[in-house]
N, C-alpha and C positions, 0 to 999 in steps of 0.2 A: 122734702129732703131732693127727691127728682127736679125740682127746678132751679134748685140752689147747682146741682151738680152738672145741669146743661147750660148755665150763666158759666160755671168758669171752664167749660170744654168748648163751648163758643168763644169764651178769651183766648184760652189755648191756640184754638183755631185761628183766631185774629193775631195773635201773637206770631204765629208761624205764617202767615201772610204777609206781613208786615215786614218778617227776616226777609222773605221773598222779594218784596219788593224792594228791598234796600238793597239786597244783592243785586239785582237787576239795574240799580241804579248806580251802583259801584260799576259794575261791568260795563254799562253801555254811555252813562253820563246822562242821559234823555230826561230832560227835566218834566216831560211829560205825564213822566210818573207819578208826580206829586199830585196828580189829579186823584190816582187809586190810593196812594199812601194817606190823604188826606179823609178819605171816605174810611178808609181802616181804622185812622188814629179815630174819627169821631165816633165811630161804632164802640172802639176800644170804649172810650172817656163814657160814653151812654150806659153800657156794659157795668162798669166799674163803679161808676157815680150812682146808678140805681140799685146796689146791692150792698147791702149792711155786714157782709159775711167777711170775717176775720182774715181770708186769704188774701181778700182785694186790698184790706186795712194791710196789711204786712207791705205789699207791692206797691201800697200809694207812693211811698218817696222816688220810686223808679221811674211809675207811671206819669207822674208829675213832671220828673226832666220830659220824658219823651211828648209831652203835651205841651209843655214850654217851648222847647225847641224848634217842633216840628210850627208852633205859631210864629216863633221867629223865623224861620223858613218862609214862610207866607209872608210875612212883614218884608222882610229882606227881598224876597223876589217881588213886589209891589212896586220896591222902589226903582227899580228897573227899568231902563228907556227900552222902549220894542221889544221887549223881551229877552234883549241883550245883557248877559251875565257878565260881567267886567271881574276883573281880577280881586279886586275887594271883595264884591258880594261872592265869587265862587271862594274864598278862602272861610267866609262866616258860613255858607253854606255846609261847605266839607266839615266845619269846627261844629256845628249843631246835628250833622248827620252821623258825627263820631259818637258824639254824645246821646243821642239813640239809641246807637247801635251798641253802647256800652251799657244803658239801662238795661235795652231788649235781654241781652244776654246775662245782665244780673237777673232778671225776673223768670228768663227760663230757669237758671241754675234753682231759683228758689223755688220752682215748681217741678224738680227734680228732672229737667227733661234736656239737660246737657250731660 
């Protein structure tokens, strides 16, 4: 039981960290924040998919939105030339970030943290 609670607590900490990283990215526009976000999202995925707890099954649809949209951000950024994000890429990245932010809010609400 303690292991399960520790995993949930770690996941909640990662949710908070991702929220802070998103807020910083929205505030500064610094795309270098994606490196930290990538590590956070990968750790969230590892915890969630390594755990059969019902809590993680309940939030799976929103987690999937986070994982898929972050993968799409990475794909879009890899297609940019010399790291320059053009208007089309920026529009796509912004949409994916909004999707992540909405899913993050849904999960936080489900955990009763909002």
